[in-house]
PyMOL Python script that loads the backbone (N, CA, C, O; Angstrom):
from pymol import cmd

cmd.read_pdbstr("""\
ATOM      1  N   UNK A   1       0.726  -1.073   0.202  1.00  0.00           N
ATOM      2  CA  UNK A   1      -0.009   0.140  -0.028  1.00  0.00           C
ATOM      3  C   UNK A   1       0.925   1.208   0.008  1.00  0.00           C
ATOM      4  O   UNK A   1       0.699   2.185  -0.706  1.00  0.00           O
ATOM      5  N   UNK A   2       2.028   1.179   0.786  1.00  0.00           N
ATOM      6  CA  UNK A   2       2.983   2.264   0.867  1.00  0.00           C
ATOM      7  C   UNK A   2       3.426   2.566  -0.588  1.00  0.00           C
ATOM      8  O   UNK A   2       3.335   3.727  -0.987  1.00  0.00           O
ATOM      9  N   UNK A   3       3.874   1.649  -1.362  1.00  0.00           N
ATOM     10  CA  UNK A   3       4.327   1.918  -2.634  1.00  0.00           C
ATOM     11  C   UNK A   3       3.307   2.409  -3.607  1.00  0.00           C
ATOM     12  O   UNK A   3       3.690   2.998  -4.618  1.00  0.00           O
ATOM     13  N   UNK A   4       2.206   2.238  -3.410  1.00  0.00           N
ATOM     14  CA  UNK A   4       1.219   2.798  -4.221  1.00  0.00           C
ATOM     15  C   UNK A   4       1.068   4.368  -3.774  1.00  0.00           C
ATOM     16  O   UNK A   4       0.912   5.230  -4.639  1.00  0.00           O
ATOM     17  N   UNK A   5       1.116   4.660  -2.534  1.00  0.00           N
ATOM     18  CA  UNK A   5       1.033   5.961  -2.278  1.00  0.00           C
ATOM     19  C   UNK A   5       2.348   6.711  -2.842  1.00  0.00           C
ATOM     20  O   UNK A   5       2.200   7.862  -3.253  1.00  0.00           O
ATOM     21  N   UNK A   6       3.548   6.150  -2.878  1.00  0.00           N
ATOM     22  CA  UNK A   6       4.547   6.951  -3.226  1.00  0.00           C
ATOM     23  C   UNK A   6       4.551   7.112  -4.609  1.00  0.00           C
ATOM     24  O   UNK A   6       5.049   8.126  -5.097  1.00  0.00           O
ATOM     25  N   UNK A   7       3.961   6.069  -5.441  1.00  0.00           N
ATOM     26  CA  UNK A   7       3.838   6.257  -6.788  1.00  0.00           C
ATOM     27  C   UNK A   7       2.912   7.216  -7.147  1.00  0.00           C
ATOM     28  O   UNK A   7       3.141   7.785  -8.214  1.00  0.00           O
ATOM     29  N   UNK A   8       1.652   7.632  -6.364  1.00  0.00           N
ATOM     30  CA  UNK A   8       0.736   8.457  -6.613  1.00  0.00           C
ATOM     31  C   UNK A   8       1.525   9.654  -6.368  1.00  0.00           C
ATOM     32  O   UNK A   8       1.590  10.496  -7.264  1.00  0.00           O
ATOM     33  N   UNK A   9       2.119   9.831  -5.289  1.00  0.00           N
ATOM     34  CA  UNK A   9       2.866  11.015  -4.969  1.00  0.00           C
ATOM     35  C   UNK A   9       3.853  11.533  -5.929  1.00  0.00           C
ATOM     36  O   UNK A   9       3.924  12.753  -6.081  1.00  0.00           O
ATOM     37  N   UNK A  10       4.676  10.690  -6.640  1.00  0.00           N
ATOM     38  CA  UNK A  10       5.650  10.841  -7.688  1.00  0.00           C
ATOM     39  C   UNK A  10       4.771  11.349  -8.817  1.00  0.00           C
ATOM     40  O   UNK A  10       5.071  12.436  -9.313  1.00  0.00           O
ATOM     41  N   UNK A  11       3.728  10.689  -9.275  1.00  0.00           N
ATOM     42  CA  UNK A  11       3.155  11.005 -10.554  1.00  0.00           C
ATOM     43  C   UNK A  11       2.639  12.563 -10.382  1.00  0.00           C
ATOM     44  O   UNK A  11       2.813  13.381 -11.285  1.00  0.00           O
ATOM     45  N   UNK A  12       2.029  12.877  -9.214  1.00  0.00           N
ATOM     46  CA  UNK A  12       1.144  14.182  -8.934  1.00  0.00           C
ATOM     47  C   UNK A  12       2.409  15.230  -9.071  1.00  0.00           C
ATOM     48  O   UNK A  12       2.390  16.266  -9.736  1.00  0.00           O
ATOM     49  N   UNK A  13       3.436  14.763  -8.345  1.00  0.00           N
ATOM     50  CA  UNK A  13       4.526  16.114  -8.643  1.00  0.00           C
ATOM     51  C   UNK A  13       5.042  16.348  -9.852  1.00  0.00           C
ATOM     52  O   UNK A  13       5.476  17.437 -10.227  1.00  0.00           O
ATOM     53  N   UNK A  14       5.003  15.156 -10.604  1.00  0.00           N
ATOM     54  CA  UNK A  14       5.729  15.092 -11.897  1.00  0.00           C
ATOM     55  C   UNK A  14       4.736  15.914 -12.774  1.00  0.00           C
ATOM     56  O   UNK A  14       5.127  16.821 -13.509  1.00  0.00           O
ATOM     57  N   UNK A  15       3.463  15.557 -12.659  1.00  0.00           N
ATOM     58  CA  UNK A  15       2.391  16.296 -13.605  1.00  0.00           C
ATOM     59  C   UNK A  15       2.554  17.742 -13.173  1.00  0.00           C
ATOM     60  O   UNK A  15       2.591  18.580 -14.074  1.00  0.00           O
ATOM     61  N   UNK A  16       2.657  18.141 -11.920  1.00  0.00           N
ATOM     62  CA  UNK A  16       2.659  19.448 -11.407  1.00  0.00           C
ATOM     63  C   UNK A  16       3.851  20.101 -12.262  1.00  0.00           C
ATOM     64  O   UNK A  16       3.738  20.927 -13.168  1.00  0.00           O
ATOM     65  N   UNK A  17       5.020  19.526 -11.746  1.00  0.00           N
ATOM     66  CA  UNK A  17       6.296  20.206 -12.509  1.00  0.00           C
ATOM     67  C   UNK A  17       5.864  20.536 -14.142  1.00  0.00           C
ATOM     68  O   UNK A  17       5.906  21.645 -14.674  1.00  0.00           O
ATOM     69  N   UNK A  18       5.492  19.415 -14.691  1.00  0.00           N
ATOM     70  CA  UNK A  18       5.378  19.800 -16.200  1.00  0.00           C
ATOM     71  C   UNK A  18       4.330  20.836 -16.625  1.00  0.00           C
ATOM     72  O   UNK A  18       4.376  21.520 -17.647  1.00  0.00           O
ATOM     73  N   UNK A  19       3.404  20.846 -15.707  1.00  0.00           N
ATOM     74  CA  UNK A  19       2.501  22.074 -15.977  1.00  0.00           C
ATOM     75  C   UNK A  19       2.911  23.154 -15.413  1.00  0.00           C
ATOM     76  O   UNK A  19       2.487  24.146 -16.007  1.00  0.00           O
ATOM     77  N   UNK A  20       3.612  23.408 -14.442  1.00  0.00           N
ATOM     78  CA  UNK A  20       4.114  24.597 -13.807  1.00  0.00           C
ATOM     79  C   UNK A  20       5.257  25.098 -14.879  1.00  0.00           C
ATOM     80  O   UNK A  20       5.241  26.293 -15.175  1.00  0.00           O
ATOM     81  N   UNK A  21       6.154  24.325 -15.419  1.00  0.00           N
ATOM     82  CA  UNK A  21       7.253  24.642 -16.317  1.00  0.00           C
ATOM     83  C   UNK A  21       6.664  24.814 -17.735  1.00  0.00           C
ATOM     84  O   UNK A  21       7.029  25.825 -18.336  1.00  0.00           O
ATOM     85  N   UNK A  22       5.804  23.975 -18.362  1.00  0.00           N
ATOM     86  CA  UNK A  22       5.536  24.167 -19.648  1.00  0.00           C
ATOM     87  C   UNK A  22       4.081  24.857 -19.791  1.00  0.00           C
ATOM     88  O   UNK A  22       3.969  25.813 -20.558  1.00  0.00           O
ATOM     89  N   UNK A  23       3.163  24.469 -19.193  1.00  0.00           N
ATOM     90  CA  UNK A  23       1.859  25.059 -19.395  1.00  0.00           C
ATOM     91  C   UNK A  23       1.401  25.875 -18.091  1.00  0.00           C
ATOM     92  O   UNK A  23       1.280  25.482 -16.931  1.00  0.00           O
ATOM     93  N   UNK A  24       1.205  27.034 -18.611  1.00  0.00           N
ATOM     94  CA  UNK A  24       0.643  27.992 -17.533  1.00  0.00           C
ATOM     95  C   UNK A  24      -0.755  28.122 -17.605  1.00  0.00           C
ATOM     96  O   UNK A  24      -1.288  29.078 -17.043  1.00  0.00           O
ATOM     97  N   UNK A  25      -1.523  27.168 -18.312  1.00  0.00           N
ATOM     98  CA  UNK A  25      -2.971  27.338 -18.112  1.00  0.00           C
ATOM     99  C   UNK A  25      -3.563  26.163 -17.377  1.00  0.00           C
ATOM    100  O   UNK A  25      -3.160  25.011 -17.539  1.00  0.00           O
ATOM    101  N   UNK A  26      -4.474  26.484 -16.616  1.00  0.00           N
ATOM    102  CA  UNK A  26      -5.092  25.721 -15.545  1.00  0.00           C
ATOM    103  C   UNK A  26      -4.170  25.608 -14.496  1.00  0.00           C
ATOM    104  O   UNK A  26      -4.046  24.470 -14.043  1.00  0.00           O
ATOM    105  N   UNK A  27      -3.489  26.501 -13.989  1.00  0.00           N
ATOM    106  CA  UNK A  27      -2.808  26.547 -12.851  1.00  0.00           C
ATOM    107  C   UNK A  27      -3.348  25.950 -11.716  1.00  0.00           C
ATOM    108  O   UNK A  27      -2.751  25.102 -11.053  1.00  0.00           O
ATOM    109  N   UNK A  28      -4.587  26.419 -11.449  1.00  0.00           N
ATOM    110  CA  UNK A  28      -5.318  26.116 -10.331  1.00  0.00           C
ATOM    111  C   UNK A  28      -5.482  24.532 -10.012  1.00  0.00           C
ATOM    112  O   UNK A  28      -5.238  24.004  -8.928  1.00  0.00           O
ATOM    113  N   UNK A  29      -5.938  23.901 -11.164  1.00  0.00           N
ATOM    114  CA  UNK A  29      -5.836  22.345 -11.014  1.00  0.00           C
ATOM    115  C   UNK A  29      -4.403  21.913 -10.828  1.00  0.00           C
ATOM    116  O   UNK A  29      -4.263  21.006 -10.008  1.00  0.00           O
ATOM    117  N   UNK A  30      -3.588  22.249 -11.260  1.00  0.00           N
ATOM    118  CA  UNK A  30      -2.212  21.731 -11.260  1.00  0.00           C
ATOM    119  C   UNK A  30      -1.648  22.001  -9.772  1.00  0.00           C
ATOM    120  O   UNK A  30      -1.103  21.062  -9.190  1.00  0.00           O
ATOM    121  N   UNK A  31      -1.745  23.050  -9.245  1.00  0.00           N
ATOM    122  CA  UNK A  31      -1.609  23.169  -7.889  1.00  0.00           C
ATOM    123  C   UNK A  31      -2.583  22.518  -6.876  1.00  0.00           C
ATOM    124  O   UNK A  31      -2.154  22.391  -5.730  1.00  0.00           O
ATOM    125  N   UNK A  32      -3.675  22.146  -7.114  1.00  0.00           N
ATOM    126  CA  UNK A  32      -4.406  21.210  -6.424  1.00  0.00           C
ATOM    127  C   UNK A  32      -3.960  19.891  -6.333  1.00  0.00           C
ATOM    128  O   UNK A  32      -4.028  19.212  -5.308  1.00  0.00           O
ATOM    129  N   UNK A  33      -3.384  19.432  -7.691  1.00  0.00           N
ATOM    130  CA  UNK A  33      -2.716  18.167  -7.327  1.00  0.00           C
ATOM    131  C   UNK A  33      -1.503  17.970  -6.526  1.00  0.00           C
ATOM    132  O   UNK A  33      -1.277  16.940  -5.892  1.00  0.00           O
ATOM    133  N   UNK A  34      -0.651  19.094  -6.580  1.00  0.00           N
ATOM    134  CA  UNK A  34       0.470  19.335  -5.682  1.00  0.00           C
ATOM    135  C   UNK A  34      -0.023  19.271  -4.204  1.00  0.00           C
ATOM    136  O   UNK A  34       0.552  18.548  -3.390  1.00  0.00           O
ATOM    137  N   UNK A  35      -1.011  19.977  -3.901  1.00  0.00           N
ATOM    138  CA  UNK A  35      -1.582  19.878  -2.693  1.00  0.00           C
ATOM    139  C   UNK A  35      -1.934  18.475  -2.169  1.00  0.00           C
ATOM    140  O   UNK A  35      -1.599  18.007  -1.080  1.00  0.00           O
ATOM    141  N   UNK A  36      -2.769  17.802  -3.261  1.00  0.00           N
ATOM    142  CA  UNK A  36      -2.985  16.532  -2.728  1.00  0.00           C
ATOM    143  C   UNK A  36      -1.838  15.487  -2.556  1.00  0.00           C
ATOM    144  O   UNK A  36      -1.881  14.561  -1.745  1.00  0.00           O
ATOM    145  N   UNK A  37      -0.736  15.758  -3.471  1.00  0.00           N
ATOM    146  CA  UNK A  37       0.258  14.926  -3.317  1.00  0.00           C
ATOM    147  C   UNK A  37       1.057  15.204  -1.886  1.00  0.00           C
ATOM    148  O   UNK A  37       1.666  14.323  -1.278  1.00  0.00           O
ATOM    149  N   UNK A  38       0.957  16.442  -1.503  1.00  0.00           N
ATOM    150  CA  UNK A  38       1.904  16.928  -0.024  1.00  0.00           C
ATOM    151  C   UNK A  38       0.870  16.207   0.869  1.00  0.00           C
ATOM    152  O   UNK A  38       1.321  15.440   1.720  1.00  0.00           O
ATOM    153  N   UNK A  39      -0.356  16.356   0.779  1.00  0.00           N
ATOM    154  CA  UNK A  39      -1.297  15.715   1.930  1.00  0.00           C
ATOM    155  C   UNK A  39      -0.946  14.059   2.168  1.00  0.00           C
ATOM    156  O   UNK A  39      -0.629  13.542   3.239  1.00  0.00           O
ATOM    157  N   UNK A  40      -1.093  13.416   0.899  1.00  0.00           N
ATOM    158  CA  UNK A  40      -0.757  12.089   0.909  1.00  0.00           C
ATOM    159  C   UNK A  40       0.515  11.718   1.442  1.00  0.00           C
ATOM    160  O   UNK A  40       0.571  10.675   2.095  1.00  0.00           O
ATOM    161  N   UNK A  41       1.716  12.514   1.242  1.00  0.00           N
ATOM    162  CA  UNK A  41       2.793  12.288   1.612  1.00  0.00           C
ATOM    163  C   UNK A  41       3.030  12.471   3.314  1.00  0.00           C
ATOM    164  O   UNK A  41       3.799  11.761   3.962  1.00  0.00           O
ATOM    165  N   UNK A  42       2.188  13.594   3.888  1.00  0.00           N
ATOM    166  CA  UNK A  42       2.394  13.843   5.169  1.00  0.00           C
ATOM    167  C   UNK A  42       1.472  12.840   6.068  1.00  0.00           C
ATOM    168  O   UNK A  42       1.755  12.578   7.236  1.00  0.00           O
ATOM    169  N   UNK A  43       0.278  12.283   5.352  1.00  0.00           N
ATOM    170  CA  UNK A  43      -0.439  11.309   5.985  1.00  0.00           C
ATOM    171  C   UNK A  43       0.304  10.058   5.986  1.00  0.00           C
ATOM    172  O   UNK A  43       0.166   9.322   6.963  1.00  0.00           O
ATOM    173  N   UNK A  44       1.065   9.713   5.042  1.00  0.00           N
ATOM    174  CA  UNK A  44       1.901   8.416   5.088  1.00  0.00           C
ATOM    175  C   UNK A  44       2.928   8.407   6.003  1.00  0.00           C
ATOM    176  O   UNK A  44       3.339   7.377   6.538  1.00  0.00           O
ATOM    177  N   UNK A  45       3.496   9.856   6.269  1.00  0.00           N
ATOM    178  CA  UNK A  45       4.633  10.047   7.182  1.00  0.00           C
ATOM    179  C   UNK A  45       4.155  10.030   8.620  1.00  0.00           C
ATOM    180  O   UNK A  45       4.912   9.724   9.541  1.00  0.00           O
ATOM    181  N   UNK A  46       2.903  10.361   8.794  1.00  0.00           N
ATOM    182  CA  UNK A  46       2.300  10.356  10.100  1.00  0.00           C
ATOM    183  C   UNK A  46       1.750   9.137  10.640  1.00  0.00           C
ATOM    184  O   UNK A  46       1.875   8.825  11.825  1.00  0.00           O
ATOM    185  N   UNK A  47       1.106   8.406   9.726  1.00  0.00           N
ATOM    186  CA  UNK A  47       0.579   7.045   9.983  1.00  0.00           C
ATOM    187  C   UNK A  47       1.605   6.190  10.152  1.00  0.00           C
ATOM    188  O   UNK A  47       1.299   5.223  10.850  1.00  0.00           O
ATOM    189  N   UNK A  48       2.838   6.204   9.716  1.00  0.00           N
ATOM    190  CA  UNK A  48       3.678   5.253   9.927  1.00  0.00           C
ATOM    191  C   UNK A  48       3.752   3.959   9.239  1.00  0.00           C
ATOM    192  O   UNK A  48       4.501   3.058   9.617  1.00  0.00           O
ATOM    193  N   UNK A  49       2.916   3.867   8.155  1.00  0.00           N
ATOM    194  CA  UNK A  49       2.653   2.739   7.495  1.00  0.00           C
ATOM    195  C   UNK A  49       3.716   2.214   6.514  1.00  0.00           C
ATOM    196  O   UNK A  49       3.433   1.779   5.398  1.00  0.00           O
ATOM    197  N   UNK A  50       5.024   2.293   7.041  1.00  0.00           N
ATOM    198  CA  UNK A  50       5.859   2.107   5.941  1.00  0.00           C
ATOM    199  C   UNK A  50       6.040   0.466   5.881  1.00  0.00           C
ATOM    200  O   UNK A  50       5.604  -0.192   6.825  1.00  0.00           O
ATOM    201  N   UNK A  51       6.546  -0.051   5.009  1.00  0.00           N
ATOM    202  CA  UNK A  51       7.014  -1.559   4.864  1.00  0.00           C
ATOM    203  C   UNK A  51       8.273  -1.583   5.034  1.00  0.00           C
ATOM    204  O   UNK A  51       9.042  -1.049   4.235  1.00  0.00           O
ATOM    205  N   UNK A  52       8.724  -2.310   6.277  1.00  0.00           N
ATOM    206  CA  UNK A  52      10.105  -2.592   6.554  1.00  0.00           C
ATOM    207  C   UNK A  52      10.279  -4.168   6.736  1.00  0.00           C
ATOM    208  O   UNK A  52       9.514  -4.869   7.398  1.00  0.00           O
ATOM    209  N   UNK A  53      11.303  -4.574   6.108  1.00  0.00           N
ATOM    210  CA  UNK A  53      11.777  -5.886   6.131  1.00  0.00           C
ATOM    211  C   UNK A  53      12.340  -6.231   7.416  1.00  0.00           C
ATOM    212  O   UNK A  53      12.804  -7.355   7.605  1.00  0.00           O
TER     213      UNK A  53
END
""", "prot")
cmd.dss("prot")
cmd.show_as("cartoon", "prot")
cmd.util.cbc("prot")
cmd.orient("prot")
């Protein structure tokens, strides 16, 4: 589950960077995606649901 969250975070941040650098249209949506990625990251860190071997 943690791997899926990290994948979502990476995808959202990459989409935000692409939109921020190349496309200045729809900036509100792109920043909402970034906020969602940060919330997921913080939630994952606070709950401590990391997979440890």
